Biopython code that builds the backbone (N, CA, C, O; Angstrom):
import numpy as np
from Bio.PDB.StructureBuilder import StructureBuilder

atoms = [
    (1, "UNK", "N", (7.240, -1.880, -4.644)),
    (1, "UNK", "CA", (6.736, -0.549, -4.949)),
    (1, "UNK", "C", (5.251, -0.433, -4.617)),
    (1, "UNK", "O", (4.783, 0.633, -4.215)),
    (2, "UNK", "N", (4.502, -1.543, -4.788)),
    (2, "UNK", "CA", (3.078, -1.527, -4.479)),
    (2, "UNK", "C", (2.853, -1.262, -2.993)),
    (2, "UNK", "O", (1.897, -0.581, -2.621)),
    (3, "UNK", "N", (3.724, -1.792, -2.148)),
    (3, "UNK", "CA", (3.623, -1.553, -0.707)),
    (3, "UNK", "C", (3.758, -0.067, -0.403)),
    (3, "UNK", "O", (3.051, 0.453, 0.460)),
    (4, "UNK", "N", (4.652, 0.617, -1.097)),
    (4, "UNK", "CA", (4.821, 2.053, -0.904)),
    (4, "UNK", "C", (3.520, 2.785, -1.201)),
    (4, "UNK", "O", (3.125, 3.671, -0.442)),
    (5, "UNK", "N", (2.848, 2.428, -2.295)),
    (5, "UNK", "CA", (1.597, 3.103, -2.652)),
    (5, "UNK", "C", (0.485, 2.786, -1.652)),
    (5, "UNK", "O", (-0.324, 3.654, -1.324)),
    (6, "UNK", "N", (0.445, 1.551, -1.171)),
    (6, "UNK", "CA", (-0.535, 1.215, -0.132)),
    (6, "UNK", "C", (-0.236, 2.002, 1.143)),
    (6, "UNK", "O", (-1.151, 2.479, 1.815)),
    (7, "UNK", "N", (1.039, 2.134, 1.468)),
    (7, "UNK", "CA", (1.416, 2.894, 2.659)),
    (7, "UNK", "C", (1.008, 4.358, 2.519)),
    (7, "UNK", "O", (0.578, 4.987, 3.486)),
    (8, "UNK", "N", (1.145, 4.890, 1.315)),
    (8, "UNK", "CA", (0.752, 6.287, 1.107)),
    (8, "UNK", "C", (-0.772, 6.446, 1.194)),
    (8, "UNK", "O", (-1.261, 7.460, 1.692)),
    (9, "UNK", "N", (-1.520, 5.452, 0.712)),
    (9, "UNK", "CA", (-2.980, 5.496, 0.828)),
    (9, "UNK", "C", (-3.391, 5.424, 2.300)),
    (9, "UNK", "O", (-4.282, 6.155, 2.733)),
    (10, "UNK", "N", (-2.749, 4.550, 3.064)),
    (10, "UNK", "CA", (-3.031, 4.450, 4.497)),
    (10, "UNK", "C", (-2.638, 5.741, 5.207)),
    (10, "UNK", "O", (-3.343, 6.211, 6.100)),
    (11, "UNK", "N", (-1.523, 6.297, 4.807)),
    (11, "UNK", "CA", (-1.072, 7.560, 5.381)),
    (11, "UNK", "C", (-2.051, 8.682, 5.061)),
    (11, "UNK", "O", (-2.320, 9.543, 5.899)),
    (12, "UNK", "N", (-2.579, 8.662, 3.844)),
    (12, "UNK", "CA", (-3.574, 9.667, 3.462)),
    (12, "UNK", "C", (-4.823, 9.535, 4.332)),
    (12, "UNK", "O", (-5.352, 10.536, 4.815)),
    (13, "UNK", "N", (-5.295, 8.307, 4.531)),
    (13, "UNK", "CA", (-6.475, 8.082, 5.376)),
    (13, "UNK", "C", (-6.201, 8.541, 6.807)),
    (13, "UNK", "O", (-7.041, 9.191, 7.430)),
    (14, "UNK", "N", (-5.028, 8.200, 7.320)),
    (14, "UNK", "CA", (-4.659, 8.611, 8.678)),
    (14, "UNK", "C", (-4.536, 10.134, 8.761)),
    (14, "UNK", "O", (-4.975, 10.745, 9.735)),
    (15, "UNK", "N", (-3.944, 10.732, 7.747)),
    (15, "UNK", "CA", (-3.807, 12.193, 7.727)),
    (15, "UNK", "C", (-5.166, 12.876, 7.646)),
    (15, "UNK", "O", (-5.383, 13.926, 8.252)),
    (16, "UNK", "N", (-6.071, 12.275, 6.897)),
    (16, "UNK", "CA", (-7.422, 12.817, 6.811)),
    (16, "UNK", "C", (-8.100, 12.784, 8.187)),
    (16, "UNK", "O", (-8.734, 13.758, 8.593)),
    (17, "UNK", "N", (-7.966, 11.677, 8.891)),
    (17, "UNK", "CA", (-8.526, 11.579, 10.240)),
    (17, "UNK", "C", (-7.846, 12.587, 11.181)),
    (17, "UNK", "O", (-8.501, 13.233, 11.998)),
    (18, "UNK", "N", (-6.549, 12.702, 11.050)),
    (18, "UNK", "CA", (-5.762, 13.657, 11.831)),
    (18, "UNK", "C", (-6.252, 15.078, 11.563)),
    (18, "UNK", "O", (-6.517, 15.840, 12.493)),
    (19, "UNK", "N", (-6.368, 15.424, 10.287)),
    (19, "UNK", "CA", (-6.754, 16.766, 9.873)),
    (19, "UNK", "C", (-8.165, 17.106, 10.348)),
    (19, "UNK", "O", (-8.393, 18.186, 10.894)),
    (20, "UNK", "N", (-9.102, 16.197, 10.145)),
    (20, "UNK", "CA", (-10.488, 16.429, 10.571)),
    (20, "UNK", "C", (-10.550, 16.605, 12.090)),
    (20, "UNK", "O", (-11.217, 17.513, 12.586)),
    (21, "UNK", "N", (-9.859, 15.742, 12.818)),
    (21, "UNK", "CA", (-9.851, 15.837, 14.280)),
    (21, "UNK", "C", (-9.257, 17.160, 14.730)),
    (21, "UNK", "O", (-9.791, 17.801, 15.634)),
    (22, "UNK", "N", (-8.164, 17.576, 14.115)),
    (22, "UNK", "CA", (-7.520, 18.837, 14.479)),
    (22, "UNK", "C", (-8.459, 20.017, 14.248)),
    (22, "UNK", "O", (-8.612, 20.869, 15.123)),
    (23, "UNK", "N", (-9.080, 20.070, 13.085)),
    (23, "UNK", "CA", (-9.984, 21.181, 12.767)),
    (23, "UNK", "C", (-11.186, 21.197, 13.711)),
    (23, "UNK", "O", (-11.577, 22.256, 14.200)),
    (24, "UNK", "N", (-11.768, 20.036, 13.964)),
    (24, "UNK", "CA", (-12.903, 19.964, 14.889)),
    (24, "UNK", "C", (-12.474, 20.411, 16.288)),
    (24, "UNK", "O", (-13.184, 21.172, 16.944)),
    (25, "UNK", "N", (-11.316, 19.940, 16.740)),
    (25, "UNK", "CA", (-10.839, 20.302, 18.073)),
    (25, "UNK", "C", (-10.608, 21.813, 18.189)),
    (25, "UNK", "O", (-10.987, 22.426, 19.187)),
    (26, "UNK", "N", (-9.990, 22.404, 17.174)),
    (26, "UNK", "CA", (-9.664, 23.834, 17.228)),
    (26, "UNK", "C", (-10.896, 24.698, 16.968)),
    (26, "UNK", "O", (-11.185, 25.620, 17.731)),
    (27, "UNK", "N", (-11.613, 24.401, 15.901)),
    (27, "UNK", "CA", (-12.713, 25.274, 15.477)),
    (27, "UNK", "C", (-14.002, 25.056, 16.260)),
    (27, "UNK", "O", (-14.708, 26.021, 16.552)),
    (28, "UNK", "N", (-14.324, 23.829, 16.604)),
    (28, "UNK", "CA", (-15.600, 23.551, 17.266)),
    (28, "UNK", "C", (-15.479, 23.374, 18.781)),
    (28, "UNK", "O", (-16.386, 23.737, 19.531)),
    (29, "UNK", "N", (-14.363, 22.818, 19.219)),
    (29, "UNK", "CA", (-14.221, 22.531, 20.643)),
    (29, "UNK", "C", (-13.365, 23.559, 21.381)),
    (29, "UNK", "O", (-13.253, 23.509, 22.606)),
    (30, "UNK", "N", (-12.760, 24.490, 20.642)),
    (30, "UNK", "CA", (-12.013, 25.577, 21.262)),
    (30, "UNK", "C", (-10.618, 25.233, 21.753)),
    (30, "UNK", "O", (-10.055, 25.955, 22.575)),
    (31, "UNK", "N", (-10.051, 24.132, 21.256)),
    (31, "UNK", "CA", (-8.679, 23.783, 21.631)),
    (31, "UNK", "C", (-7.715, 24.830, 21.084)),
    (31, "UNK", "O", (-7.995, 25.469, 20.070)),
    (32, "UNK", "N", (-6.584, 25.003, 21.755)),
    (32, "UNK", "CA", (-5.496, 25.767, 21.173)),
    (32, "UNK", "C", (-4.909, 24.934, 20.034)),
    (32, "UNK", "O", (-5.144, 23.728, 19.973)),
    (33, "UNK", "N", (-4.155, 25.553, 19.139)),
    (33, "UNK", "CA", (-3.667, 24.870, 17.940)),
    (33, "UNK", "C", (-2.780, 23.667, 18.272)),
    (33, "UNK", "O", (-2.991, 22.585, 17.724)),
    (34, "UNK", "N", (-1.809, 23.831, 19.145)),
    (34, "UNK", "CA", (-0.862, 22.737, 19.414)),
    (34, "UNK", "C", (-1.553, 21.540, 20.077)),
    (34, "UNK", "O", (-1.334, 20.416, 19.625)),
    (35, "UNK", "N", (-2.376, 21.714, 21.122)),
    (35, "UNK", "CA", (-3.092, 20.547, 21.662)),
    (35, "UNK", "C", (-4.064, 19.932, 20.648)),
    (35, "UNK", "O", (-4.233, 18.713, 20.610)),
    (36, "UNK", "N", (-4.694, 20.762, 19.838)),
    (36, "UNK", "CA", (-5.583, 20.236, 18.792)),
    (36, "UNK", "C", (-4.822, 19.404, 17.781)),
    (36, "UNK", "O", (-5.300, 18.359, 17.340)),
    (37, "UNK", "N", (-3.623, 19.872, 17.410)),
    (37, "UNK", "CA", (-2.775, 19.119, 16.483)),
    (37, "UNK", "C", (-2.312, 17.810, 17.117)),
    (37, "UNK", "O", (-2.218, 16.790, 16.435)),
    (38, "UNK", "N", (-2.024, 17.835, 18.411)),
    (38, "UNK", "CA", (-1.606, 16.614, 19.104)),
    (38, "UNK", "C", (-2.741, 15.589, 19.134)),
    (38, "UNK", "O", (-2.512, 14.404, 18.890)),
    (39, "UNK", "N", (-3.962, 16.037, 19.433)),
    (39, "UNK", "CA", (-5.110, 15.134, 19.440)),
    (39, "UNK", "C", (-5.334, 14.541, 18.046)),
    (39, "UNK", "O", (-5.590, 13.345, 17.911)),
    (40, "UNK", "N", (-5.239, 15.364, 17.037)),
    (40, "UNK", "CA", (-5.373, 14.869, 15.664)),
    (40, "UNK", "C", (-4.331, 13.829, 15.343)),
    (40, "UNK", "O", (-4.612, 12.835, 14.673)),
    (41, "UNK", "N", (-3.126, 14.059, 15.824)),
    (41, "UNK", "CA", (-2.044, 13.114, 15.579)),
    (41, "UNK", "C", (-2.308, 11.778, 16.254)),
    (41, "UNK", "O", (-1.967, 10.733, 15.700)),
    (42, "UNK", "N", (-2.901, 11.787, 17.428)),
    (42, "UNK", "CA", (-3.238, 10.544, 18.124)),
    (42, "UNK", "C", (-4.254, 9.746, 17.313)),
    (42, "UNK", "O", (-4.075, 8.547, 17.101)),
    (43, "UNK", "N", (-5.311, 10.400, 16.864)),
    (43, "UNK", "CA", (-6.342, 9.720, 16.072)),
    (43, "UNK", "C", (-5.742, 9.200, 14.765)),
    (43, "UNK", "O", (-6.021, 8.071, 14.361)),
    (44, "UNK", "N", (-4.929, 10.007, 14.109)),
    (44, "UNK", "CA", (-4.273, 9.581, 12.882)),
    (44, "UNK", "C", (-3.318, 8.420, 13.110)),
    (44, "UNK", "O", (-3.225, 7.519, 12.277)),
    (45, "UNK", "N", (-2.607, 8.436, 14.233)),
    (45, "UNK", "CA", (-1.673, 7.357, 14.545)),
    (45, "UNK", "C", (-2.371, 6.020, 14.730)),
    (45, "UNK", "O", (-1.895, 4.991, 14.251)),
    (46, "UNK", "N", (-3.487, 6.040, 15.419)),
    (46, "UNK", "CA", (-4.258, 4.802, 15.608)),
    (46, "UNK", "C", (-4.756, 4.288, 14.266)),
    (46, "UNK", "O", (-4.672, 3.092, 13.984)),
    (47, "UNK", "N", (-5.267, 5.178, 13.448)),
    (47, "UNK", "CA", (-5.749, 4.801, 12.111)),
    (47, "UNK", "C", (-4.624, 4.187, 11.291)),
    (47, "UNK", "O", (-4.810, 3.153, 10.649)),
    (48, "UNK", "N", (-3.458, 4.821, 11.313)),
    (48, "UNK", "CA", (-2.325, 4.344, 10.522)),
    (48, "UNK", "C", (-1.822, 2.991, 11.003)),
    (48, "UNK", "O", (-1.465, 2.142, 10.187)),
    (49, "UNK", "N", (-1.788, 2.779, 12.314)),
    (49, "UNK", "CA", (-1.339, 1.492, 12.846)),
    (49, "UNK", "C", (-2.260, 0.368, 12.387)),
    (49, "UNK", "O", (-1.792, -0.673, 11.927)),
    (50, "UNK", "N", (-3.546, 0.572, 12.510)),
    (50, "UNK", "CA", (-4.515, -0.464, 12.130)),
    (50, "UNK", "C", (-4.396, -0.789, 10.639)),
    (50, "UNK", "O", (-4.364, -1.960, 10.260)),
    (51, "UNK", "N", (-4.331, 0.237, 9.801)),
    (51, "UNK", "CA", (-4.208, 0.004, 8.355)),
    (51, "UNK", "C", (-2.848, -0.594, 7.996)),
    (51, "UNK", "O", (-2.768, -1.486, 7.151)),
    (52, "UNK", "N", (-1.794, -0.117, 8.624)),
    (52, "UNK", "CA", (-0.455, -0.631, 8.333)),
    (52, "UNK", "C", (-0.308, -2.091, 8.704)),
    (52, "UNK", "O", (0.275, -2.876, 7.956)),
    (53, "UNK", "N", (-0.828, -2.445, 9.838)),
    (53, "UNK", "CA", (-0.710, -3.822, 10.320)),
    (53, "UNK", "C", (-1.510, -4.796, 9.467)),
    (53, "UNK", "O", (-1.013, -5.861, 9.103)),
    (54, "UNK", "N", (-2.728, -4.438, 9.154)),
    (54, "UNK", "CA", (-3.609, -5.386, 8.479)),
    (54, "UNK", "C", (-3.574, -5.342, 6.969)),
    (54, "UNK", "O", (-3.778, -6.367, 6.318)),
    (55, "UNK", "N", (-3.319, -4.173, 6.393)),
    (55, "UNK", "CA", (-3.451, -4.040, 4.941)),
    (55, "UNK", "C", (-2.128, -3.739, 4.243)),
    (55, "UNK", "O", (-1.781, -4.409, 3.270)),
    (56, "UNK", "N", (-1.400, -2.761, 4.715)),
    (56, "UNK", "CA", (-0.199, -2.321, 3.997)),
    (56, "UNK", "C", (0.914, -3.355, 4.056)),
    (56, "UNK", "O", (1.434, -3.772, 3.022)),
    (57, "UNK", "N", (1.278, -3.766, 5.257)),
    (57, "UNK", "CA", (2.427, -4.649, 5.431)),
    (57, "UNK", "C", (2.034, -6.103, 5.701)),
    (57, "UNK", "O", (2.899, -6.953, 5.914)),
    (58, "UNK", "N", (0.733, -6.387, 5.691)),
    (58, "UNK", "CA", (0.224, -7.748, 5.937)),
    (58, "UNK", "C", (0.921, -8.392, 7.128)),
    (58, "UNK", "O", (1.439, -9.505, 7.038)),
    (59, "UNK", "N", (0.922, -7.679, 8.233)),
    (59, "UNK", "CA", (1.661, -8.128, 9.416)),
    (59, "UNK", "C", (0.736, -8.517, 10.557)),
    (59, "UNK", "O", (1.142, -8.510, 11.719)),
    (60, "UNK", "N", (-0.507, -8.857, 10.231)),
    (60, "UNK", "CA", (-1.477, -9.187, 11.269)),
    (60, "UNK", "C", (-1.131, -10.483, 11.999)),
    (60, "UNK", "O", (-1.646, -10.737, 13.087)),
    (61, "UNK", "N", (-0.259, -11.305, 11.406)),
    (61, "UNK", "CA", (0.127, -12.541, 12.077)),
    (61, "UNK", "C", (1.229, -12.311, 13.110)),
    (61, "UNK", "O", (1.526, -13.199, 13.909)),
    (62, "UNK", "N", (1.837, -11.118, 13.098)),
    (62, "UNK", "CA", (2.856, -10.799, 14.099)),
    (62, "UNK", "C", (2.214, -10.470, 15.437)),
    (62, "UNK", "O", (1.014, -10.209, 15.515)),
    (63, "UNK", "N", (3.016, -10.485, 16.476)),
    (63, "UNK", "CA", (2.492, -10.191, 17.811)),
    (63, "UNK", "C", (2.145, -8.706, 17.907)),
    (63, "UNK", "O", (3.008, -7.838, 17.767)),
    (64, "UNK", "N", (0.875, -8.439, 18.146)),
    (64, "UNK", "CA", (0.386, -7.073, 18.145)),
    (64, "UNK", "C", (1.048, -6.224, 19.224)),
    (64, "UNK", "O", (1.291, -5.038, 19.001)),
    (65, "UNK", "N", (1.347, -6.799, 20.391)),
    (65, "UNK", "CA", (1.949, -5.985, 21.446)),
    (65, "UNK", "C", (3.366, -5.534, 21.076)),
    (65, "UNK", "O", (3.748, -4.411, 21.402)),
    (66, "UNK", "N", (4.147, -6.376, 20.408)),
    (66, "UNK", "CA", (5.479, -5.960, 19.968)),
    (66, "UNK", "C", (5.384, -4.906, 18.865)),
    (66, "UNK", "O", (6.118, -3.918, 18.868)),
    (67, "UNK", "N", (4.472, -5.132, 17.929)),
    (67, "UNK", "CA", (4.285, -4.146, 16.864)),
    (67, "UNK", "C", (3.788, -2.825, 17.436)),
    (67, "UNK", "O", (4.247, -1.755, 17.035)),
    (68, "UNK", "N", (2.863, -2.902, 18.357)),
    (68, "UNK", "CA", (2.318, -1.679, 18.961)),
    (68, "UNK", "C", (3.406, -0.918, 19.722)),
    (68, "UNK", "O", (3.454, 0.310, 19.669)),
    (69, "UNK", "N", (4.270, -1.634, 20.422)),
    (69, "UNK", "CA", (5.355, -0.980, 21.146)),
    (69, "UNK", "C", (6.322, -0.298, 20.172)),
    (69, "UNK", "O", (6.697, 0.858, 20.366)),
    (70, "UNK", "N", (6.717, -1.021, 19.131)),
    (70, "UNK", "CA", (7.611, -0.421, 18.128)),
    (70, "UNK", "C", (6.934, 0.748, 17.430)),
    (70, "UNK", "O", (7.564, 1.775, 17.174)),
    (71, "UNK", "N", (5.636, 0.592, 17.120)),
    (71, "UNK", "CA", (4.893, 1.682, 16.483)),
    (71, "UNK", "C", (4.845, 2.889, 17.407)),
    (71, "UNK", "O", (4.991, 4.025, 16.957)),
    (72, "UNK", "N", (4.641, 2.645, 18.701)),
    (72, "UNK", "CA", (4.588, 3.743, 19.668)),
    (72, "UNK", "C", (5.902, 4.526, 19.680)),
    (72, "UNK", "O", (5.894, 5.755, 19.751)),
    (73, "UNK", "N", (7.021, 3.819, 19.611)),
    (73, "UNK", "CA", (8.326, 4.486, 19.580)),
    (73, "UNK", "C", (8.434, 5.374, 18.340)),
    (73, "UNK", "O", (8.828, 6.537, 18.437)),
    (74, "UNK", "N", (8.086, 4.824, 17.180)),
    (74, "UNK", "CA", (8.135, 5.588, 15.933)),
    (74, "UNK", "C", (7.126, 6.732, 15.972)),
    (74, "UNK", "O", (7.431, 7.855, 15.569)),
    (75, "UNK", "N", (5.929, 6.439, 16.456)),
    (75, "UNK", "CA", (4.868, 7.434, 16.512)),
    (75, "UNK", "C", (5.223, 8.589, 17.447)),
    (75, "UNK", "O", (4.843, 9.732, 17.196)),
    (76, "UNK", "N", (5.952, 8.289, 18.529)),
    (76, "UNK", "CA", (6.381, 9.354, 19.436)),
    (76, "UNK", "C", (7.268, 10.349, 18.691)),
    (76, "UNK", "O", (7.111, 11.561, 18.835)),
    (77, "UNK", "N", (8.189, 9.832, 17.904)),
    (77, "UNK", "CA", (8.998, 10.717, 17.070)),
    (77, "UNK", "C", (8.151, 11.452, 16.057)),
    (77, "UNK", "O", (8.377, 12.633, 15.791)),
    (78, "UNK", "N", (7.166, 10.755, 15.483)),
    (78, "UNK", "CA", (6.266, 11.352, 14.512)),
    (78, "UNK", "C", (5.482, 12.515, 15.123)),
    (78, "UNK", "O", (5.386, 13.587, 14.525)),
    (79, "UNK", "N", (4.931, 12.301, 16.301)),
    (79, "UNK", "CA", (4.134, 13.368, 16.916)),
    (79, "UNK", "C", (5.012, 14.564, 17.280)),
    (79, "UNK", "O", (4.587, 15.711, 17.150)),
    (80, "UNK", "N", (6.232, 14.297, 17.735)),
    (80, "UNK", "CA", (7.147, 15.401, 18.044)),
    (80, "UNK", "C", (7.476, 16.207, 16.787)),
    (80, "UNK", "O", (7.480, 17.438, 16.808)),
    (81, "UNK", "N", (7.750, 15.497, 15.697)),
    (81, "UNK", "CA", (8.044, 16.186, 14.441)),
    (81, "UNK", "C", (6.831, 16.961, 13.929)),
    (81, "UNK", "O", (6.970, 18.101, 13.484)),
    (82, "UNK", "N", (5.643, 16.354, 13.988)),
    (82, "UNK", "CA", (4.443, 17.016, 13.496)),
    (82, "UNK", "C", (4.043, 18.213, 14.350)),
    (82, "UNK", "O", (3.817, 19.303, 13.825)),
    (83, "UNK", "N", (3.954, 18.017, 15.649)),
    (83, "UNK", "CA", (3.543, 19.111, 16.524)),
    (83, "UNK", "C", (4.606, 20.212, 16.527)),
    (83, "UNK", "O", (4.278, 21.398, 16.490)),
    (84, "UNK", "N", (5.872, 19.816, 16.570)),
    (84, "UNK", "CA", (6.942, 20.810, 16.503)),
    (84, "UNK", "C", (6.936, 21.579, 15.189)),
    (84, "UNK", "O", (7.142, 22.792, 15.155)),
    (85, "UNK", "N", (6.695, 20.842, 14.108)),
    (85, "UNK", "CA", (6.624, 21.502, 12.800)),
    (85, "UNK", "C", (5.456, 22.462, 12.698)),
    (85, "UNK", "O", (5.600, 23.563, 12.166)),
    (86, "UNK", "N", (4.292, 22.052, 13.205)),
    (86, "UNK", "CA", (3.128, 22.947, 13.196)),
    (86, "UNK", "C", (3.414, 24.182, 14.043)),
    (86, "UNK", "O", (3.044, 25.294, 13.666)),
    (87, "UNK", "N", (4.061, 23.993, 15.170)),
    (87, "UNK", "CA", (4.420, 25.137, 16.021)),
    (87, "UNK", "C", (5.326, 26.105, 15.259)),
    (87, "UNK", "O", (5.081, 27.311, 15.236)),
    (88, "UNK", "N", (6.366, 25.568, 14.640)),
    (88, "UNK", "CA", (7.311, 26.420, 13.906)),
    (88, "UNK", "C", (6.608, 27.155, 12.761)),
    (88, "UNK", "O", (6.782, 28.362, 12.591)),
    (89, "UNK", "N", (5.819, 26.425, 11.985)),
    (89, "UNK", "CA", (5.153, 27.042, 10.839)),
    (89, "UNK", "C", (4.126, 28.092, 11.266)),
    (89, "UNK", "O", (4.018, 29.145, 10.637)),
    (90, "UNK", "N", (3.367, 27.809, 12.342)),
    (90, "UNK", "CA", (2.311, 28.753, 12.738)),
    (90, "UNK", "C", (2.847, 29.901, 13.586)),
    (90, "UNK", "O", (2.555, 31.065, 13.309)),
    (91, "UNK", "N", (3.627, 29.586, 14.610)),
    (91, "UNK", "CA", (4.049, 30.622, 15.553)),
    (91, "UNK", "C", (5.295, 31.382, 15.119)),
    (91, "UNK", "O", (5.427, 32.571, 15.412)),
    (92, "UNK", "N", (6.185, 30.730, 14.443)),
    (92, "UNK", "CA", (7.416, 31.416, 14.051)),
    (92, "UNK", "C", (7.370, 31.954, 12.622)),
    (92, "UNK", "O", (7.950, 32.998, 12.325)),
    (93, "UNK", "N", (6.674, 31.231, 11.737)),
    (93, "UNK", "CA", (6.612, 31.665, 10.341)),
    (93, "UNK", "C", (5.300, 32.366, 9.989)),
    (93, "UNK", "O", (5.179, 32.965, 8.920)),
    (94, "UNK", "N", (4.317, 32.288, 10.894)),
    (94, "UNK", "CA", (3.054, 32.993, 10.683)),
    (94, "UNK", "C", (2.136, 32.371, 9.642)),
    (94, "UNK", "O", (1.278, 33.058, 9.087)),
    (95, "UNK", "N", (2.304, 31.077, 9.368)),
    (95, "UNK", "CA", (1.463, 30.385, 8.388)),
    (95, "UNK", "C", (0.262, 29.806, 9.126)),
    (95, "UNK", "O", (0.403, 29.330, 10.252)),
    (96, "UNK", "N", (-0.913, 29.839, 8.509)),
    (96, "UNK", "CA", (-2.111, 29.327, 9.170)),
    (96, "UNK", "C", (-1.923, 27.851, 9.526)),
    (96, "UNK", "O", (-1.206, 27.117, 8.846)),
    (97, "UNK", "N", (-2.579, 27.442, 10.599)),
    (97, "UNK", "CA", (-2.374, 26.086, 11.104)),
    (97, "UNK", "C", (-2.831, 25.020, 10.119)),
    (97, "UNK", "O", (-2.262, 23.928, 10.100)),
    (98, "UNK", "N", (-3.836, 25.301, 9.302)),
    (98, "UNK", "CA", (-4.321, 24.300, 8.345)),
    (98, "UNK", "C", (-3.251, 24.006, 7.301)),
    (98, "UNK", "O", (-2.962, 22.843, 7.018)),
    (99, "UNK", "N", (-2.673, 25.032, 6.739)),
    (99, "UNK", "CA", (-1.603, 24.845, 5.748)),
    (99, "UNK", "C", (-0.383, 24.229, 6.419)),
    (99, "UNK", "O", (0.252, 23.335, 5.858)),
    (100, "UNK", "N", (-0.058, 24.697, 7.603)),
    (100, "UNK", "CA", (1.079, 24.146, 8.344)),
    (100, "UNK", "C", (0.913, 22.654, 8.561)),
    (100, "UNK", "O", (1.851, 21.881, 8.363)),
    (101, "UNK", "N", (-0.269, 22.257, 8.963)),
    (101, "UNK", "CA", (-0.564, 20.849, 9.256)),
    (101, "UNK", "C", (-0.367, 19.989, 8.010)),
    (101, "UNK", "O", (0.225, 18.912, 8.086)),
    (102, "UNK", "N", (-0.852, 20.451, 6.882)),
    (102, "UNK", "CA", (-0.742, 19.687, 5.636)),
    (102, "UNK", "C", (0.720, 19.561, 5.211)),
    (102, "UNK", "O", (1.181, 18.463, 4.901)),
    (103, "UNK", "N", (1.444, 20.665, 5.195)),
    (103, "UNK", "CA", (2.839, 20.655, 4.748)),
    (103, "UNK", "C", (3.699, 19.768, 5.650)),
    (103, "UNK", "O", (4.479, 18.949, 5.164)),
    (104, "UNK", "N", (3.553, 19.937, 6.953)),
    (104, "UNK", "CA", (4.363, 19.155, 7.894)),
    (104, "UNK", "C", (4.019, 17.672, 7.785)),
    (104, "UNK", "O", (4.913, 16.826, 7.804)),
    (105, "UNK", "N", (2.739, 17.353, 7.672)),
    (105, "UNK", "CA", (2.325, 15.948, 7.551)),
    (105, "UNK", "C", (2.939, 15.289, 6.319)),
    (105, "UNK", "O", (3.391, 14.146, 6.390)),
    (106, "UNK", "N", (2.959, 15.989, 5.207)),
    (106, "UNK", "CA", (3.550, 15.429, 3.988)),
    (106, "UNK", "C", (5.054, 15.202, 4.142)),
    (106, "UNK", "O", (5.576, 14.157, 3.755)),
    (107, "UNK", "N", (5.731, 16.174, 4.700)),
    (107, "UNK", "CA", (7.182, 16.048, 4.875)),
    (107, "UNK", "C", (7.522, 14.862, 5.779)),
    (107, "UNK", "O", (8.377, 14.043, 5.444)),
    (108, "UNK", "N", (6.854, 14.779, 6.913)),
    (108, "UNK", "CA", (7.134, 13.711, 7.875)),
    (108, "UNK", "C", (6.716, 12.346, 7.315)),
    (108, "UNK", "O", (7.407, 11.347, 7.513)),
    (109, "UNK", "N", (5.592, 12.320, 6.623)),
    (109, "UNK", "CA", (5.096, 11.052, 6.079)),
    (109, "UNK", "C", (6.035, 10.424, 5.069)),
    (109, "UNK", "O", (6.284, 9.219, 5.109)),
    (110, "UNK", "N", (6.559, 11.243, 4.160)),
    (110, "UNK", "CA", (7.447, 10.706, 3.124)),
    (110, "UNK", "C", (8.862, 10.445, 3.636)),
    (110, "UNK", "O", (9.528, 9.520, 3.170)),
    (111, "UNK", "N", (9.324, 11.246, 4.583)),
    (111, "UNK", "CA", (10.728, 11.140, 4.982)),
    (111, "UNK", "C", (10.969, 10.310, 6.228)),
    (111, "UNK", "O", (12.107, 9.917, 6.480)),
    (112, "UNK", "N", (9.965, 10.036, 6.999)),
    (112, "UNK", "CA", (10.174, 9.401, 8.303)),
    (112, "UNK", "C", (9.309, 8.154, 8.479)),
    (112, "UNK", "O", (9.824, 7.066, 8.734)),
    (113, "UNK", "N", (8.009, 8.317, 8.343)),
    (113, "UNK", "CA", (7.073, 7.244, 8.693)),
    (113, "UNK", "C", (7.222, 5.978, 7.855)),
    (113, "UNK", "O", (7.316, 4.882, 8.408)),
    (114, "UNK", "N", (7.244, 6.110, 6.554)),
    (114, "UNK", "CA", (7.255, 4.918, 5.699)),
    (114, "UNK", "C", (8.466, 4.031, 5.985)),
    (114, "UNK", "O", (8.326, 2.826, 6.197)),
    (115, "UNK", "N", (9.632, 4.624, 5.990)),
    (115, "UNK", "CA", (10.844, 3.826, 6.180)),
    (115, "UNK", "C", (10.872, 3.124, 7.537)),
    (115, "UNK", "O", (11.213, 1.945, 7.623)),
    (116, "UNK", "N", (10.519, 3.838, 8.575)),
    (116, "UNK", "CA", (10.566, 3.224, 9.905)),
    (116, "UNK", "C", (9.476, 2.174, 10.097)),
    (116, "UNK", "O", (9.693, 1.175, 10.783)),
    (117, "UNK", "N", (8.323, 2.390, 9.506)),
    (117, "UNK", "CA", (7.281, 1.369, 9.618)),
    (117, "UNK", "C", (7.672, 0.106, 8.862)),
    (117, "UNK", "O", (7.473, -1.007, 9.349)),
    (118, "UNK", "N", (8.224, 0.286, 7.683)),
    (118, "UNK", "CA", (8.599, -0.876, 6.869)),
    (118, "UNK", "C", (9.779, -1.629, 7.476)),
    (118, "UNK", "O", (9.751, -2.857, 7.556)),
    (119, "UNK", "N", (10.805, -0.916, 7.899)),
    (119, "UNK", "CA", (12.039, -1.553, 8.346)),
    (119, "UNK", "C", (12.057, -1.920, 9.831)),
    (119, "UNK", "O", (12.854, -2.761, 10.247)),
    (120, "UNK", "N", (11.189, -1.300, 10.632)),
    (120, "UNK", "CA", (11.266, -1.513, 12.069)),
    (120, "UNK", "C", (9.953, -2.038, 12.671)),
    (120, "UNK", "O", (9.959, -3.038, 13.389)),
    (121, "UNK", "N", (8.850, -1.377, 12.386)),
    (121, "UNK", "CA", (7.592, -1.707, 13.066)),
    (121, "UNK", "C", (6.999, -3.017, 12.551)),
    (121, "UNK", "O", (6.729, -3.925, 13.337)),
    (122, "UNK", "N", (6.796, -3.119, 11.248)),
    (122, "UNK", "CA", (6.083, -4.255, 10.671)),
    (122, "UNK", "C", (7.005, -5.195, 9.895)),
    (122, "UNK", "O", (6.548, -5.847, 8.956)),
    (123, "UNK", "N", (8.261, -5.285, 10.250)),
    (123, "UNK", "CA", (9.227, -6.139, 9.542)),
    (123, "UNK", "C", (8.913, -7.591, 9.694)),
    (123, "UNK", "O", (9.629, -8.437, 9.159)),
]
sb = StructureBuilder()
sb.init_structure("model")
sb.init_model(0)
sb.init_chain("A")
sb.init_seg("    ")
for serial, (resi, resn, name, xyz) in enumerate(atoms, 1):
    if name == "N":
        sb.init_residue(resn, " ", resi, " ")
    sb.init_atom(name, np.array(xyz, "f"), 0.0, 1.0, " ", f" {name:<3s}", serial, name[0])
structure = sb.get_structure()
């Protein structure tokens, strides 16, 4: 159970990096919402991999290239779910991108990321 809480803390840190990057990209750099959300997801994904490997799952002794490849597979699904969810919430439901980003990130984080990272990426 402690691993779950560490994973959620790492996910929170990654989501924070994702969120900050998205807002900076959209508000300061003039990105459209979907590319800004994708860039945020990339930064968040890197943050989550580093924290997951070294702190959450104590898997730093595993081969980083295999873990990175497995993480990339999971992360590809993650980015599709996040960017697709932000698109649906903002463009189809008319919800602001900031709220959309938070809601989608929470849903994907609890239902997809933790299980696949624990059972597949850092096993």
